[in-house]
Gaussian input, Z-matrix of N, CA and C with variables (Angstrom, degrees):
# hf/3-21g

backbone

0 1
 N
 C     1     B1
 C     2     B2     1     A1
 N     3     B3     2     A2     1     D1
 C     4     B4     3     A3     2     D2
 C     5     B5     4     A4     3     D3
 N     6     B6     5     A5     4     D4
 C     7     B7     6     A6     5     D5
 C     8     B8     7     A7     6     D6
 N     9     B9     8     A8     7     D7
 C    10    B10     9     A9     8     D8
 C    11    B11    10    A10     9     D9
 N    12    B12    11    A11    10    D10
 C    13    B13    12    A12    11    D11
 C    14    B14    13    A13    12    D12
 N    15    B15    14    A14    13    D13
 C    16    B16    15    A15    14    D14
 C    17    B17    16    A16    15    D15
 N    18    B18    17    A17    16    D16
 C    19    B19    18    A18    17    D17
 C    20    B20    19    A19    18    D18
 N    21    B21    20    A20    19    D19
 C    22    B22    21    A21    20    D20
 C    23    B23    22    A22    21    D21
 N    24    B24    23    A23    22    D22
 C    25    B25    24    A24    23    D23
 C    26    B26    25    A25    24    D24
 N    27    B27    26    A26    25    D25
 C    28    B28    27    A27    26    D26
 C    29    B29    28    A28    27    D27
 N    30    B30    29    A29    28    D28
 C    31    B31    30    A30    29    D29
 C    32    B32    31    A31    30    D30
 N    33    B33    32    A32    31    D31
 C    34    B34    33    A33    32    D32
 C    35    B35    34    A34    33    D33
 N    36    B36    35    A35    34    D34
 C    37    B37    36    A36    35    D35
 C    38    B38    37    A37    36    D36
 N    39    B39    38    A38    37    D37
 C    40    B40    39    A39    38    D38
 C    41    B41    40    A40    39    D39
 N    42    B42    41    A41    40    D40
 C    43    B43    42    A42    41    D41
 C    44    B44    43    A43    42    D42
 N    45    B45    44    A44    43    D43
 C    46    B46    45    A45    44    D44
 C    47    B47    46    A46    45    D45
 N    48    B48    47    A47    46    D46
 C    49    B49    48    A48    47    D47
 C    50    B50    49    A49    48    D48
 N    51    B51    50    A50    49    D49
 C    52    B52    51    A51    50    D50
 C    53    B53    52    A52    51    D51
 N    54    B54    53    A53    52    D52
 C    55    B55    54    A54    53    D53
 C    56    B56    55    A55    54    D54
 N    57    B57    56    A56    55    D55
 C    58    B58    57    A57    56    D56
 C    59    B59    58    A58    57    D57
 N    60    B60    59    A59    58    D58
 C    61    B61    60    A60    59    D59
 C    62    B62    61    A61    60    D60
 N    63    B63    62    A62    61    D61
 C    64    B64    63    A63    62    D62
 C    65    B65    64    A64    63    D63
 N    66    B66    65    A65    64    D64
 C    67    B67    66    A66    65    D65
 C    68    B68    67    A67    66    D66
 N    69    B69    68    A68    67    D67
 C    70    B70    69    A69    68    D68
 C    71    B71    70    A70    69    D69
 N    72    B72    71    A71    70    D70
 C    73    B73    72    A72    71    D71
 C    74    B74    73    A73    72    D72
 N    75    B75    74    A74    73    D73
 C    76    B76    75    A75    74    D74
 C    77    B77    76    A76    75    D75
 N    78    B78    77    A77    76    D76
 C    79    B79    78    A78    77    D77
 C    80    B80    79    A79    78    D78
 N    81    B81    80    A80    79    D79
 C    82    B82    81    A81    80    D80
 C    83    B83    82    A82    81    D81
 N    84    B84    83    A83    82    D82
 C    85    B85    84    A84    83    D83
 C    86    B86    85    A85    84    D84
 N    87    B87    86    A86    85    D85
 C    88    B88    87    A87    86    D86
 C    89    B89    88    A88    87    D87
 N    90    B90    89    A89    88    D88
 C    91    B91    90    A90    89    D89
 C    92    B92    91    A91    90    D90
 N    93    B93    92    A92    91    D91
 C    94    B94    93    A93    92    D92
 C    95    B95    94    A94    93    D93
 N    96    B96    95    A95    94    D94
 C    97    B97    96    A96    95    D95
 C    98    B98    97    A97    96    D96
 N    99    B99    98    A98    97    D97
 C   100   B100    99    A99    98    D98
 C   101   B101   100   A100    99    D99
 N   102   B102   101   A101   100   D100
 C   103   B103   102   A102   101   D101
 C   104   B104   103   A103   102   D102
 N   105   B105   104   A104   103   D103
 C   106   B106   105   A105   104   D104
 C   107   B107   106   A106   105   D105
 N   108   B108   107   A107   106   D106
 C   109   B109   108   A108   107   D107
 C   110   B110   109   A109   108   D108
 N   111   B111   110   A110   109   D109
 C   112   B112   111   A111   110   D110
 C   113   B113   112   A112   111   D111
 N   114   B114   113   A113   112   D112
 C   115   B115   114   A114   113   D113
 C   116   B116   115   A115   114   D114
 N   117   B117   116   A116   115   D115
 C   118   B118   117   A117   116   D116
 C   119   B119   118   A118   117   D117
 N   120   B120   119   A119   118   D118
 C   121   B121   120   A120   119   D119
 C   122   B122   121   A121   120   D120
 N   123   B123   122   A122   121   D121
 C   124   B124   123   A123   122   D122
 C   125   B125   124   A124   123   D123
 N   126   B126   125   A125   124   D124
 C   127   B127   126   A126   125   D125
 C   128   B128   127   A127   126   D126
 N   129   B129   128   A128   127   D127
 C   130   B130   129   A129   128   D128
 C   131   B131   130   A130   129   D129
 N   132   B132   131   A131   130   D130
 C   133   B133   132   A132   131   D131
 C   134   B134   133   A133   132   D132
 N   135   B135   134   A134   133   D133
 C   136   B136   135   A135   134   D134
 C   137   B137   136   A136   135   D135
 N   138   B138   137   A137   136   D136
 C   139   B139   138   A138   137   D137
 C   140   B140   139   A139   138   D138
 N   141   B141   140   A140   139   D139
 C   142   B142   141   A141   140   D140
 C   143   B143   142   A142   141   D141
 N   144   B144   143   A143   142   D142
 C   145   B145   144   A144   143   D143
 C   146   B146   145   A145   144   D144
 N   147   B147   146   A146   145   D145
 C   148   B148   147   A147   146   D146
 C   149   B149   148   A148   147   D147
 N   150   B150   149   A149   148   D148
 C   151   B151   150   A150   149   D149
 C   152   B152   151   A151   150   D150
 N   153   B153   152   A152   151   D151
 C   154   B154   153   A153   152   D152
 C   155   B155   154   A154   153   D153
 N   156   B156   155   A155   154   D154
 C   157   B157   156   A156   155   D155
 C   158   B158   157   A157   156   D156
 N   159   B159   158   A158   157   D157
 C   160   B160   159   A159   158   D158
 C   161   B161   160   A160   159   D159
 N   162   B162   161   A161   160   D160
 C   163   B163   162   A162   161   D161
 C   164   B164   163   A163   162   D162
 N   165   B165   164   A164   163   D163
 C   166   B166   165   A165   164   D164
 C   167   B167   166   A166   165   D165
 N   168   B168   167   A167   166   D166
 C   169   B169   168   A168   167   D167
 C   170   B170   169   A169   168   D168
 N   171   B171   170   A170   169   D169
 C   172   B172   171   A171   170   D170
 C   173   B173   172   A172   171   D171
 N   174   B174   173   A173   172   D172
 C   175   B175   174   A174   173   D173
 C   176   B176   175   A175   174   D174
 N   177   B177   176   A176   175   D175
 C   178   B178   177   A177   176   D176
 C   179   B179   178   A178   177   D177
 N   180   B180   179   A179   178   D178
 C   181   B181   180   A180   179   D179
 C   182   B182   181   A181   180   D180
 N   183   B183   182   A182   181   D181
 C   184   B184   183   A183   182   D182
 C   185   B185   184   A184   183   D183
 N   186   B186   185   A185   184   D184
 C   187   B187   186   A186   185   D185
 C   188   B188   187   A187   186   D186
 N   189   B189   188   A188   187   D187
 C   190   B190   189   A189   188   D188
 C   191   B191   190   A190   189   D189
 N   192   B192   191   A191   190   D190
 C   193   B193   192   A192   191   D191
 C   194   B194   193   A193   192   D192
 N   195   B195   194   A194   193   D193
 C   196   B196   195   A195   194   D194
 C   197   B197   196   A196   195   D195
 N   198   B198   197   A197   196   D196
 C   199   B199   198   A198   197   D197
 C   200   B200   199   A199   198   D198
 N   201   B201   200   A200   199   D199
 C   202   B202   201   A201   200   D200
 C   203   B203   202   A202   201   D201
 N   204   B204   203   A203   202   D202
 C   205   B205   204   A204   203   D203
 C   206   B206   205   A205   204   D204
 N   207   B207   206   A206   205   D205
 C   208   B208   207   A207   206   D206
 C   209   B209   208   A208   207   D207
 N   210   B210   209   A209   208   D208
 C   211   B211   210   A210   209   D209
 C   212   B212   211   A211   210   D210
 N   213   B213   212   A212   211   D211
 C   214   B214   213   A213   212   D212
 C   215   B215   214   A214   213   D213
 N   216   B216   215   A215   214   D214
 C   217   B217   216   A216   215   D215
 C   218   B218   217   A217   216   D216
 N   219   B219   218   A218   217   D217
 C   220   B220   219   A219   218   D218
 C   221   B221   220   A220   219   D219
 N   222   B222   221   A221   220   D220
 C   223   B223   222   A222   221   D221
 C   224   B224   223   A223   222   D222
 N   225   B225   224   A224   223   D223
 C   226   B226   225   A225   224   D224
 C   227   B227   226   A226   225   D225
 N   228   B228   227   A227   226   D226
 C   229   B229   228   A228   227   D227
 C   230   B230   229   A229   228   D228
 N   231   B231   230   A230   229   D229
 C   232   B232   231   A231   230   D230
 C   233   B233   232   A232   231   D231
 N   234   B234   233   A233   232   D232
 C   235   B235   234   A234   233   D233
 C   236   B236   235   A235   234   D234
 N   237   B237   236   A236   235   D235
 C   238   B238   237   A237   236   D236
 C   239   B239   238   A238   237   D237
 N   240   B240   239   A239   238   D238
 C   241   B241   240   A240   239   D239
 C   242   B242   241   A241   240   D240
 N   243   B243   242   A242   241   D241
 C   244   B244   243   A243   242   D242
 C   245   B245   244   A244   243   D243
 N   246   B246   245   A245   244   D244
 C   247   B247   246   A246   245   D245
 C   248   B248   247   A247   246   D246
 N   249   B249   248   A248   247   D247
 C   250   B250   249   A249   248   D248
 C   251   B251   250   A250   249   D249
 N   252   B252   251   A251   250   D250
 C   253   B253   252   A252   251   D251
 C   254   B254   253   A253   252   D252
 N   255   B255   254   A254   253   D253
 C   256   B256   255   A255   254   D254
 C   257   B257   256   A256   255   D255
 N   258   B258   257   A257   256   D256
 C   259   B259   258   A258   257   D257
 C   260   B260   259   A259   258   D258
 N   261   B261   260   A260   259   D259
 C   262   B262   261   A261   260   D260
 C   263   B263   262   A262   261   D261
 N   264   B264   263   A263   262   D262
 C   265   B265   264   A264   263   D263
 C   266   B266   265   A265   264   D264
 N   267   B267   266   A266   265   D265
 C   268   B268   267   A267   266   D266
 C   269   B269   268   A268   267   D267
 N   270   B270   269   A269   268   D268
 C   271   B271   270   A270   269   D269
 C   272   B272   271   A271   270   D270
 N   273   B273   272   A272   271   D271
 C   274   B274   273   A273   272   D272
 C   275   B275   274   A274   273   D273
 N   276   B276   275   A275   274   D274
 C   277   B277   276   A276   275   D275
 C   278   B278   277   A277   276   D276
 N   279   B279   278   A278   277   D277
 C   280   B280   279   A279   278   D278
 C   281   B281   280   A280   279   D279
 N   282   B282   281   A281   280   D280
 C   283   B283   282   A282   281   D281
 C   284   B284   283   A283   282   D282
 N   285   B285   284   A284   283   D283
 C   286   B286   285   A285   284   D284
 C   287   B287   286   A286   285   D285
 N   288   B288   287   A287   286   D286
 C   289   B289   288   A288   287   D287
 C   290   B290   289   A289   288   D288
 N   291   B291   290   A290   289   D289
 C   292   B292   291   A291   290   D290
 C   293   B293   292   A292   291   D291

   B1=1.4399
   B2=1.5148
   B3=1.3078
   B4=1.4563
   B5=1.5233
   B6=1.3055
   B7=1.4609
   B8=1.5327
   B9=1.3206
   B10=1.4588
   B11=1.5252
   B12=1.2920
   B13=1.4511
   B14=1.5307
   B15=1.3261
   B16=1.4667
   B17=1.5216
   B18=1.3406
   B19=1.4653
   B20=1.5297
   B21=1.3380
   B22=1.4577
   B23=1.5351
   B24=1.3272
   B25=1.4620
   B26=1.5264
   B27=1.3199
   B28=1.4648
   B29=1.5233
   B30=1.3219
   B31=1.4543
   B32=1.5252
   B33=1.3486
   B34=1.4589
   B35=1.5251
   B36=1.3243
   B37=1.4553
   B38=1.5257
   B39=1.3080
   B40=1.4586
   B41=1.5216
   B42=1.3277
   B43=1.4638
   B44=1.5344
   B45=1.3078
   B46=1.4694
   B47=1.5276
   B48=1.3484
   B49=1.4706
   B50=1.5314
   B51=1.3350
   B52=1.4573
   B53=1.5276
   B54=1.3263
   B55=1.4619
   B56=1.5290
   B57=1.2962
   B58=1.4610
   B59=1.5261
   B60=1.3163
   B61=1.4633
   B62=1.5255
   B63=1.3216
   B64=1.4627
   B65=1.5295
   B66=1.3170
   B67=1.4672
   B68=1.5317
   B69=1.3144
   B70=1.4596
   B71=1.5176
   B72=1.3186
   B73=1.4629
   B74=1.5272
   B75=1.3283
   B76=1.4639
   B77=1.5251
   B78=1.3143
   B79=1.4636
   B80=1.5263
   B81=1.3101
   B82=1.4629
   B83=1.5258
   B84=1.3210
   B85=1.4625
   B86=1.5277
   B87=1.3231
   B88=1.4621
   B89=1.5236
   B90=1.3090
   B91=1.4671
   B92=1.5179
   B93=1.3144
   B94=1.4663
   B95=1.5215
   B96=1.3335
   B97=1.4607
   B98=1.5265
   B99=1.3214
   B100=1.4681
   B101=1.5259
   B102=1.3174
   B103=1.4624
   B104=1.5232
   B105=1.3171
   B106=1.4624
   B107=1.5154
   B108=1.3246
   B109=1.4615
   B110=1.5246
   B111=1.3091
   B112=1.4608
   B113=1.5091
   B114=1.3115
   B115=1.4589
   B116=1.5047
   B117=1.3288
   B118=1.4519
   B119=1.5241
   B120=1.3288
   B121=1.4549
   B122=1.5202
   B123=1.3289
   B124=1.4449
   B125=1.5239
   B126=1.3074
   B127=1.4556
   B128=1.5252
   B129=1.3286
   B130=1.4585
   B131=1.5225
   B132=1.3476
   B133=1.4585
   B134=1.5149
   B135=1.3297
   B136=1.4627
   B137=1.5214
   B138=1.3184
   B139=1.4622
   B140=1.5258
   B141=1.3163
   B142=1.4561
   B143=1.5167
   B144=1.3207
   B145=1.4577
   B146=1.5279
   B147=1.3244
   B148=1.4610
   B149=1.5208
   B150=1.3037
   B151=1.4621
   B152=1.5247
   B153=1.2993
   B154=1.4502
   B155=1.5263
   B156=1.3287
   B157=1.4659
   B158=1.5236
   B159=1.3219
   B160=1.4564
   B161=1.5116
   B162=1.3412
   B163=1.4645
   B164=1.5259
   B165=1.3370
   B166=1.4648
   B167=1.5176
   B168=1.3047
   B169=1.4615
   B170=1.5198
   B171=1.3222
   B172=1.4587
   B173=1.5205
   B174=1.3271
   B175=1.4610
   B176=1.5225
   B177=1.3144
   B178=1.4582
   B179=1.5267
   B180=1.3317
   B181=1.4565
   B182=1.5244
   B183=1.3033
   B184=1.4556
   B185=1.5172
   B186=1.3222
   B187=1.4657
   B188=1.5233
   B189=1.3355
   B190=1.4666
   B191=1.5254
   B192=1.3222
   B193=1.4635
   B194=1.5186
   B195=1.3303
   B196=1.4498
   B197=1.5256
   B198=1.3057
   B199=1.4600
   B200=1.5211
   B201=1.3262
   B202=1.4690
   B203=1.5184
   B204=1.3127
   B205=1.4586
   B206=1.5209
   B207=1.3153
   B208=1.4643
   B209=1.5181
   B210=1.3104
   B211=1.4534
   B212=1.5199
   B213=1.3098
   B214=1.4590
   B215=1.5143
   B216=1.3053
   B217=1.4649
   B218=1.5229
   B219=1.3044
   B220=1.4574
   B221=1.5193
   B222=1.3114
   B223=1.4650
   B224=1.5228
   B225=1.3155
   B226=1.4617
   B227=1.5207
   B228=1.3351
   B229=1.4604
   B230=1.5226
   B231=1.3137
   B232=1.4537
   B233=1.5220
   B234=1.3338
   B235=1.4603
   B236=1.5237
   B237=1.3229
   B238=1.4529
   B239=1.5099
   B240=1.3249
   B241=1.4649
   B242=1.5272
   B243=1.3385
   B244=1.4611
   B245=1.5228
   B246=1.3445
   B247=1.4677
   B248=1.5294
   B249=1.3117
   B250=1.4619
   B251=1.5228
   B252=1.3347
   B253=1.4628
   B254=1.5219
   B255=1.3361
   B256=1.4580
   B257=1.5196
   B258=1.3366
   B259=1.4575
   B260=1.5232
   B261=1.3284
   B262=1.4614
   B263=1.5205
   B264=1.3300
   B265=1.4522
   B266=1.5276
   B267=1.3199
   B268=1.4709
   B269=1.5249
   B270=1.3036
   B271=1.4602
   B272=1.5233
   B273=1.3238
   B274=1.4654
   B275=1.5114
   B276=1.3232
   B277=1.4639
   B278=1.5330
   B279=1.3242
   B280=1.4549
   B281=1.5157
   B282=1.3187
   B283=1.4599
   B284=1.5152
   B285=1.3115
   B286=1.4616
   B287=1.5173
   B288=1.3174
   B289=1.4583
   B290=1.5113
   B291=1.3245
   B292=1.4733
   B293=1.5029
   A1=109.78
   A2=114.95
   A3=118.44
   A4=109.27
   A5=115.75
   A6=120.24
   A7=110.91
   A8=117.14
   A9=120.66
   A10=110.84
   A11=118.24
   A12=123.46
   A13=110.78
   A14=116.95
   A15=120.87
   A16=110.60
   A17=117.96
   A18=121.09
   A19=110.54
   A20=116.51
   A21=120.85
   A22=110.01
   A23=117.69
   A24=121.29
   A25=110.51
   A26=117.53
   A27=120.59
   A28=110.38
   A29=116.68
   A30=120.98
   A31=110.77
   A32=118.41
   A33=122.37
   A34=110.67
   A35=116.47
   A36=121.43
   A37=110.62
   A38=117.82
   A39=121.45
   A40=112.34
   A41=119.59
   A42=120.82
   A43=113.70
   A44=119.61
   A45=118.85
   A46=113.24
   A47=121.89
   A48=118.60
   A49=112.09
   A50=116.23
   A51=119.95
   A52=110.30
   A53=117.67
   A54=121.21
   A55=111.59
   A56=117.12
   A57=121.54
   A58=110.38
   A59=117.06
   A60=121.08
   A61=110.70
   A62=117.72
   A63=121.89
   A64=110.82
   A65=117.38
   A66=121.06
   A67=110.46
   A68=117.24
   A69=120.66
   A70=111.91
   A71=116.75
   A72=119.97
   A73=111.11
   A74=117.34
   A75=120.60
   A76=110.14
   A77=117.27
   A78=121.24
   A79=110.81
   A80=117.47
   A81=121.95
   A82=110.73
   A83=117.41
   A84=120.94
   A85=111.06
   A86=117.41
   A87=120.65
   A88=110.79
   A89=117.37
   A90=120.85
   A91=112.38
   A92=116.94
   A93=120.70
   A94=109.97
   A95=117.57
   A96=120.99
   A97=111.04
   A98=117.57
   A99=120.67
   A100=111.65
   A101=117.04
   A102=120.33
   A103=111.04
   A104=116.56
   A105=120.13
   A106=110.14
   A107=117.74
   A108=121.60
   A109=110.95
   A110=117.81
   A111=121.35
   A112=113.14
   A113=118.05
   A114=121.20
   A115=114.03
   A116=118.82
   A117=120.44
   A118=113.05
   A119=118.96
   A120=120.75
   A121=108.69
   A122=115.18
   A123=119.07
   A124=110.67
   A125=115.41
   A126=121.57
   A127=108.85
   A128=117.85
   A129=119.44
   A130=111.13
   A131=116.27
   A132=120.89
   A133=112.07
   A134=116.86
   A135=122.58
   A136=107.47
   A137=117.84
   A138=120.43
   A139=109.69
   A140=115.87
   A141=121.65
   A142=114.92
   A143=118.61
   A144=121.32
   A145=109.43
   A146=117.12
   A147=119.29
   A148=109.49
   A149=117.14
   A150=121.56
   A151=108.36
   A152=116.12
   A153=122.62
   A154=110.21
   A155=116.13
   A156=121.49
   A157=107.73
   A158=116.18
   A159=122.52
   A160=107.67
   A161=116.69
   A162=119.55
   A163=113.48
   A164=118.50
   A165=121.63
   A166=108.80
   A167=117.55
   A168=121.01
   A169=110.97
   A170=116.36
   A171=120.44
   A172=109.43
   A173=115.51
   A174=121.31
   A175=107.04
   A176=117.21
   A177=121.76
   A178=108.65
   A179=116.42
   A180=121.08
   A181=112.56
   A182=117.82
   A183=119.12
   A184=109.21
   A185=116.19
   A186=120.34
   A187=110.23
   A188=115.48
   A189=121.22
   A190=107.55
   A191=116.83
   A192=121.63
   A193=110.59
   A194=115.43
   A195=121.42
   A196=109.08
   A197=117.04
   A198=122.32
   A199=113.46
   A200=118.13
   A201=121.41
   A202=109.83
   A203=115.83
   A204=121.33
   A205=108.19
   A206=116.07
   A207=121.57
   A208=107.64
   A209=115.97
   A210=121.29
   A211=108.94
   A212=116.15
   A213=121.74
   A214=109.18
   A215=115.80
   A216=120.92
   A217=108.21
   A218=114.50
   A219=121.19
   A220=107.14
   A221=116.58
   A222=120.13
   A223=109.78
   A224=115.21
   A225=122.60
   A226=107.52
   A227=116.52
   A228=121.48
   A229=110.27
   A230=116.14
   A231=121.35
   A232=107.73
   A233=117.81
   A234=121.36
   A235=111.99
   A236=117.16
   A237=121.14
   A238=110.93
   A239=115.96
   A240=119.57
   A241=112.72
   A242=117.40
   A243=122.23
   A244=108.81
   A245=118.48
   A246=120.76
   A247=111.65
   A248=116.13
   A249=122.78
   A250=107.91
   A251=116.54
   A252=121.21
   A253=109.05
   A254=116.19
   A255=121.07
   A256=108.19
   A257=117.23
   A258=120.69
   A259=111.06
   A260=118.39
   A261=123.86
   A262=108.32
   A263=115.79
   A264=119.41
   A265=109.42
   A266=117.42
   A267=118.99
   A268=110.99
   A269=116.27
   A270=122.58
   A271=109.45
   A272=115.56
   A273=121.59
   A274=106.65
   A275=116.55
   A276=120.57
   A277=108.93
   A278=115.29
   A279=121.14
   A280=106.99
   A281=116.24
   A282=121.28
   A283=108.08
   A284=116.42
   A285=121.52
   A286=108.76
   A287=115.00
   A288=119.23
   A289=111.72
   A290=115.72
   A291=121.33
   A292=110.71
   D1=149.40
   D2=178.83
   D3=-79.80
   D4=158.43
   D5=-178.56
   D6=-67.84
   D7=-30.18
   D8=178.26
   D9=-65.31
   D10=-43.63
   D11=179.44
   D12=-65.23
   D13=-40.28
   D14=178.31
   D15=-64.16
   D16=-40.74
   D17=179.25
   D18=-65.21
   D19=-40.66
   D20=-179.34
   D21=-64.88
   D22=-42.94
   D23=178.94
   D24=-66.52
   D25=-39.06
   D26=178.57
   D27=-65.30
   D28=-38.11
   D29=179.16
   D30=-65.71
   D31=-42.64
   D32=177.96
   D33=-63.04
   D34=-42.94
   D35=-178.63
   D36=-65.85
   D37=-37.39
   D38=-177.52
   D39=-76.77
   D40=-22.55
   D41=-174.84
   D42=-86.81
   D43=-20.27
   D44=-176.64
   D45=-66.29
   D46=-34.77
   D47=176.17
   D48=-64.36
   D49=-32.09
   D50=177.90
   D51=-64.97
   D52=-45.00
   D53=178.16
   D54=-65.21
   D55=-37.84
   D56=178.18
   D57=-64.34
   D58=-44.48
   D59=178.63
   D60=-64.50
   D61=-40.61
   D62=179.00
   D63=-63.77
   D64=-43.12
   D65=178.33
   D66=-63.88
   D67=-38.75
   D68=177.81
   D69=-63.92
   D70=-39.67
   D71=179.06
   D72=-67.09
   D73=-37.60
   D74=178.43
   D75=-64.94
   D76=-43.92
   D77=178.75
   D78=-63.99
   D79=-41.18
   D80=178.40
   D81=-64.14
   D82=-43.77
   D83=179.17
   D84=-63.23
   D85=-40.28
   D86=178.06
   D87=-64.60
   D88=-40.47
   D89=177.61
   D90=-63.54
   D91=-41.79
   D92=178.31
   D93=-64.86
   D94=-42.68
   D95=179.64
   D96=-61.80
   D97=-41.84
   D98=178.39
   D99=-67.20
   D100=-37.78
   D101=179.48
   D102=-66.28
   D103=-40.74
   D104=179.38
   D105=-67.84
   D106=-42.41
   D107=179.72
   D108=-64.40
   D109=-42.54
   D110=-179.08
   D111=-71.52
   D112=-27.08
   D113=-178.27
   D114=-88.91
   D115=2.95
   D116=-175.54
   D117=-93.67
   D118=14.83
   D119=178.62
   D120=-67.05
   D121=130.63
   D122=-177.35
   D123=-92.37
   D124=162.57
   D125=177.41
   D126=-70.38
   D127=155.01
   D128=179.20
   D129=-62.67
   D130=150.23
   D131=178.90
   D132=-70.73
   D133=-29.12
   D134=-179.61
   D135=-131.70
   D136=133.03
   D137=178.01
   D138=-106.22
   D139=141.08
   D140=176.63
   D141=85.83
   D142=1.50
   D143=-178.83
   D144=-158.96
   D145=159.97
   D146=172.08
   D147=-78.11
   D148=154.14
   D149=177.13
   D150=-148.20
   D151=138.44
   D152=-176.13
   D153=-101.04
   D154=131.75
   D155=174.69
   D156=-125.26
   D157=133.56
   D158=179.53
   D159=-115.06
   D160=136.85
   D161=-175.82
   D162=-71.87
   D163=-18.15
   D164=179.19
   D165=-136.17
   D166=125.43
   D167=177.11
   D168=-88.48
   D169=-29.56
   D170=-177.72
   D171=-142.44
   D172=139.53
   D173=177.45
   D174=-125.67
   D175=123.54
   D176=-178.68
   D177=-119.98
   D178=115.45
   D179=179.91
   D180=-93.67
   D181=-4.53
   D182=-176.12
   D183=72.62
   D184=-146.53
   D185=179.68
   D186=-82.23
   D187=131.18
   D188=-179.91
   D189=-128.11
   D190=135.35
   D191=178.44
   D192=-64.82
   D193=142.29
   D194=177.02
   D195=-61.08
   D196=133.13
   D197=179.78
   D198=92.19
   D199=-7.02
   D200=178.41
   D201=-73.33
   D202=146.91
   D203=177.20
   D204=-104.77
   D205=128.87
   D206=179.30
   D207=-124.03
   D208=134.16
   D209=178.17
   D210=-114.92
   D211=135.86
   D212=179.31
   D213=-131.58
   D214=139.20
   D215=174.20
   D216=-112.32
   D217=132.94
   D218=178.72
   D219=-125.20
   D220=130.97
   D221=179.38
   D222=-94.28
   D223=124.39
   D224=179.65
   D225=-110.45
   D226=130.04
   D227=-175.60
   D228=-130.57
   D229=141.28
   D230=172.96
   D231=-86.56
   D232=111.12
   D233=-179.55
   D234=-97.91
   D235=4.91
   D236=175.70
   D237=-91.98
   D238=177.33
   D239=-179.03
   D240=-103.29
   D241=9.18
   D242=176.48
   D243=-117.20
   D244=157.75
   D245=179.63
   D246=-62.09
   D247=140.26
   D248=178.68
   D249=-102.29
   D250=122.45
   D251=-179.23
   D252=-124.69
   D253=133.47
   D254=175.46
   D255=-91.47
   D256=123.51
   D257=177.16
   D258=-103.53
   D259=-23.47
   D260=176.50
   D261=-120.70
   D262=167.08
   D263=174.60
   D264=-64.42
   D265=136.26
   D266=178.09
   D267=-61.06
   D268=143.67
   D269=-178.77
   D270=-88.76
   D271=123.88
   D272=176.57
   D273=-128.06
   D274=129.81
   D275=-178.65
   D276=-109.85
   D277=128.49
   D278=176.32
   D279=-103.03
   D280=117.06
   D281=-178.85
   D282=-108.79
   D283=124.81
   D284=178.18
   D285=-97.32
   D286=132.90
   D287=179.06
   D288=-94.12
   D289=172.14
   D290=179.32
   D291=-91.94

């Protein structure tokens, strides 16, 4: 065998443990990230009852042309530890400014 071929084979043989170690570190890092993400669940804001939390208390669009259509999304979350059930239509107040 030529010396060039022997060097190339030695280089290939020596590099696979490095790739194996790198892959192991990536898998370990992913596992740690998932464990931290899964363990970050917080305690309920209210215990013994349901409780409603809305991400926005007030939405101000400023001046809007008459006839314009505006869409808004509001996230509603149950921060209590009991099921939240709506028995009536939710109350939404539209306040018009001057």
